[in-house]
Every structure is written in structure tokens, then in C-alpha cells.
C-alpha positions as CSV (number, residue, x, y, z in Angstrom):
1,M,-18.0,50.4,-53.7
2,V,-21.2,50.0,-51.7
3,L,-19.8,51.8,-48.7
4,H,-18.7,54.8,-50.8
5,T,-22.2,54.9,-52.4
6,L,-23.9,54.7,-49.0
7,Q,-21.7,57.4,-47.5
8,A,-22.8,59.8,-50.3
9,L,-26.5,58.9,-49.9
10,A,-26.4,59.1,-46.1
11,A,-25.1,62.7,-46.4
12,V,-28.3,63.8,-48.2
13,E,-30.3,65.2,-45.3
14,R,-33.7,65.0,-47.1
15,L,-33.6,61.2,-47.3
16,A,-35.7,59.5,-44.7
17,G,-33.7,56.3,-45.0
18,I,-31.7,54.1,-47.3
19,Q,-32.7,50.6,-48.1
20,V,-30.1,48.2,-49.6
21,V,-31.5,45.3,-51.5
22,V,-29.2,42.2,-51.2
23,S,-29.5,38.5,-52.1
24,A,-30.8,36.2,-49.4
25,G,-27.9,35.0,-47.4
26,D,-25.7,38.0,-48.1
27,T,-23.9,38.8,-44.8
28,F,-21.7,41.8,-45.8
29,F,-23.7,44.3,-43.8
30,E,-23.5,42.2,-40.6
31,S,-20.0,43.5,-40.2
32,A,-20.1,46.7,-42.2
33,P,-19.3,50.0,-40.4
34,K,-22.2,52.2,-39.3
35,L,-22.8,55.4,-41.3
36,V,-23.6,58.9,-40.0
37,G,-26.7,60.3,-41.5
38,A,-29.8,58.7,-43.0
39,P,-30.5,55.2,-41.4
40,V,-29.6,52.2,-43.6
41,F,-31.9,49.2,-43.7
42,V,-31.0,45.9,-45.4
43,A,-33.6,43.9,-47.3
44,A,-32.6,40.4,-48.3
45,C,-35.0,40.2,-51.2
46,G,-32.8,40.6,-54.3
47,G,-34.1,39.0,-57.4
48,A,-32.6,37.5,-60.5
49,T,-32.8,40.8,-62.4
50,R,-32.5,44.5,-61.6
51,A,-36.2,44.9,-62.2
52,S,-37.2,42.1,-59.9
53,S,-34.8,43.4,-57.2
54,V,-36.3,46.9,-57.4
55,F,-39.8,45.5,-57.4
56,N,-39.0,43.3,-54.3
57,G,-37.4,46.3,-52.6
58,I,-40.5,48.4,-53.2
59,S,-42.6,45.6,-51.6
60,A,-40.2,45.7,-48.6
61,L,-40.5,49.4,-48.3
62,M,-44.3,49.2,-48.3
63,A,-44.2,46.5,-45.6
64,Q,-42.3,49.0,-43.5
65,G,-45.0,51.6,-43.9
66,A,-44.0,53.5,-47.1
67,Q,-47.0,54.9,-49.0
68,L,-47.8,54.7,-52.7
69,H,-47.4,58.5,-53.2
70,D,-44.0,58.5,-51.5
71,W,-40.9,59.3,-53.6
72,V,-38.3,56.6,-54.0
73,L,-34.8,57.1,-55.5
74,V,-33.3,53.9,-57.0
75,H,-29.5,53.9,-57.2
76,D,-27.0,51.4,-58.6
77,A,-24.2,50.7,-56.1
78,A,-21.8,50.3,-59.0
79,R,-22.1,54.1,-59.4
80,C,-20.0,54.6,-56.3
81,L,-18.9,58.2,-57.2
82,I,-22.4,59.8,-56.8
83,T,-22.3,62.9,-54.7
84,P,-24.8,64.5,-52.3
85,A,-25.0,67.5,-54.7
86,D,-26.0,65.2,-57.6
87,V,-28.8,63.6,-55.5
88,N,-30.0,67.0,-54.3
89,R,-30.1,68.3,-57.8
90,L,-32.2,65.4,-58.9
91,I,-34.6,65.9,-55.9
92,D,-34.9,69.6,-56.6
93,A,-35.7,69.0,-60.3
94,C,-38.2,66.2,-59.7
95,Q,-40.0,66.8,-56.4
96,H,-42.8,68.8,-58.1
97,D,-42.8,66.8,-61.4
98,A,-45.9,64.7,-62.2
99,V,-43.7,61.8,-63.3
100,G,-40.2,62.0,-61.8
101,G,-36.9,61.6,-63.5
102,L,-33.4,60.5,-63.7
103,L,-29.8,61.8,-63.8
104,A,-28.4,61.6,-67.3
105,L,-25.7,63.0,-69.5
106,K,-25.9,64.2,-73.0
107,L,-24.0,61.8,-75.2
108,P,-20.6,63.5,-75.8
109,D,-19.1,61.1,-78.3
110,T,-19.9,60.4,-82.0
111,L,-22.2,57.4,-82.1
112,K,-21.7,54.7,-84.7
113,Q,-24.1,51.9,-85.7
114,E,-22.4,48.6,-86.5
115,H,-23.0,45.9,-89.0
116,G,-20.7,42.9,-89.4
117,G,-17.9,44.6,-87.4
118,R,-17.9,47.7,-89.6
119,V,-19.5,51.1,-89.3
120,A,-22.9,51.0,-91.0
121,A,-23.9,54.6,-90.1
122,T,-23.2,57.6,-87.9
123,V,-26.2,58.1,-85.6
124,D,-27.4,61.6,-84.8
125,R,-26.4,62.2,-81.1
126,S,-28.2,65.6,-80.6
127,D,-31.1,64.0,-78.7
128,K,-29.2,61.1,-77.1
129,W,-28.6,60.9,-73.4
130,L,-26.7,58.3,-71.2
131,A,-29.0,57.2,-68.3
132,Q,-27.6,57.3,-64.8
133,T,-28.9,56.8,-61.3
134,P,-30.5,57.7,-59.0
135,Q,-33.8,57.6,-60.7
136,M,-36.7,59.2,-58.8
137,F,-40.4,58.1,-59.0
138,R,-43.5,57.8,-56.9
139,L,-43.4,54.4,-55.2
140,G,-46.9,53.3,-56.5
141,A,-46.2,54.4,-60.1
142,L,-42.9,52.7,-60.2
143,Q,-44.3,49.5,-58.7
144,A,-47.1,49.4,-61.3
145,A,-44.7,50.2,-64.2
146,L,-42.3,47.4,-63.2
147,Q,-45.2,45.0,-62.9
148,A,-46.4,45.9,-66.4
149,A,-43.0,46.0,-68.0
150,G,-41.6,42.8,-66.5
151,D,-37.9,41.9,-66.1
152,A,-36.8,43.0,-69.6
153,V,-36.3,46.7,-68.6
154,T,-32.8,47.7,-67.6
155,D,-33.7,50.8,-65.5
156,E,-36.7,52.3,-63.8
157,A,-37.2,55.0,-66.4
158,S,-37.7,52.3,-69.0
159,A,-40.5,50.9,-67.0
160,L,-42.2,54.3,-66.7
161,E,-41.7,54.7,-70.5
162,F,-43.3,51.3,-71.1
163,V,-46.5,52.5,-69.5
164,G,-46.5,55.8,-71.5
165,Q,-44.8,58.2,-69.1
166,S,-41.9,60.5,-70.0
167,P,-39.4,60.9,-67.2
168,K,-37.6,64.1,-66.8
169,L,-33.9,64.2,-67.7
170,V,-31.8,66.0,-65.1
171,E,-28.1,66.7,-66.0
172,G,-25.8,64.4,-64.1
173,S,-22.1,64.3,-63.8
174,A,-19.4,62.5,-65.9
175,Q,-17.9,61.3,-62.6
176,N,-21.1,59.4,-61.8
177,F,-20.1,56.5,-64.2
178,K,-21.0,52.9,-63.6
179,V,-17.9,50.8,-62.6
180,T,-18.3,48.0,-65.1
181,Y,-15.0,47.0,-66.6
182,P,-11.7,46.1,-64.8
183,Q,-10.1,49.5,-65.8
184,D,-13.0,51.4,-64.3
185,F,-11.7,50.5,-60.8
186,A,-8.5,52.4,-61.2
187,L,-10.4,55.4,-62.6
188,A,-12.9,55.3,-59.6
189,A,-10.0,55.0,-57.2
190,A,-8.3,58.0,-58.8
191,V,-11.5,60.1,-58.5
192,L,-12.0,59.1,-54.9
193,A,-8.3,60.0,-54.1
194,A,-8.7,63.4,-55.8
195,R,-11.8,64.1,-53.7
196,A,-10.0,63.2,-50.5
């Protein structure tokens, strides 16, 4: 999954590089094939949560010379069906935005609220979106937001929201789903086969 993700990102010519945050002692990339396109750097600074891993990754980028005003795109490798077109659409929509933003999909399904294993209410879905990645923010703003929000946030946009910002929603793709459940692997494999 990681290699499919990296292949798509490496094909985005506007990216200066790709940093992969892994746990200390992770040796996968020692024998991983080289990719054509944006250079890939491995930072063995993964934390116990997504927020701490991203925060540590930002620190690693800054140690390599990244500046506070630089844009950073944070992507979840479990979204291995991302395409260069999706990434470029996000960059186009956010590069002149004051805050930044994220790929997302309007919620297509009827949304139910549960209580005791039964439907308690139908929730209005007209203003509900499913957050995806990449999420694109200025390095310094994201670092400060993550520091303020702590480990409880589950994505970068939540951290920016925590400090009073309103990230831009950029329409994503239904194929950019997060491979989470066992049945998702077969669906991801089918999408990849159809693309080939």
C-alpha cells in the first residue's frame, strides 16, 4: 500500500520531496524499490498517535531546512488509491488560500444517530463531508496547531479548527478511501487492477 501511495505522490511534479514518517527501527525502506519522480526521504520519528507522528515529521522537515511558511501536504498511506490529479487539484485550490485545506467528499449516505443499538434520529447530511487526505497547510501554522491541540485530533484539519481556523474543503474522489477493514483490500486491489 505504501508503495502505491508513494508512486502517485512521486508523479506530482510540483512536490519538492516526499518524507515518510516511520517508527524507529522500521527497515522496510532499506530494501524498497526506488521511485521515479520526487525524492523520498525516510524519517524514523513516528509517534504513538497520528498527531505526534505528524508533529515529529514537521520537526524533521525543519531540521532539513524547510521554512515555517512552506506548504506541507500530509497524507495517510492507507489511502493508497490517491492519484496525482487529486493531489494537483488540492494544490491548485489551496496554494493561494490563507489557511489551506483538505480533500473531502460530501456525505452521500443517509446518516443515522444511534442510541442503544437503535436509530435515535436521522441527521441532516446536507452540510456533512467525509475528510480525506492529503491535507495541505503551512508548516508553521500546522506545527503550532498540533502543539495547541495535542494528540486528541485525528487529522490535521481538526488541529487547525482547534485554533480557530476554517480549512477549505476541496472535492476529493470516492476512490481515495482509507483501506481500513479486511474487505477493503479486495476493493483496493480491484481499483488498482482496473487502472492498470
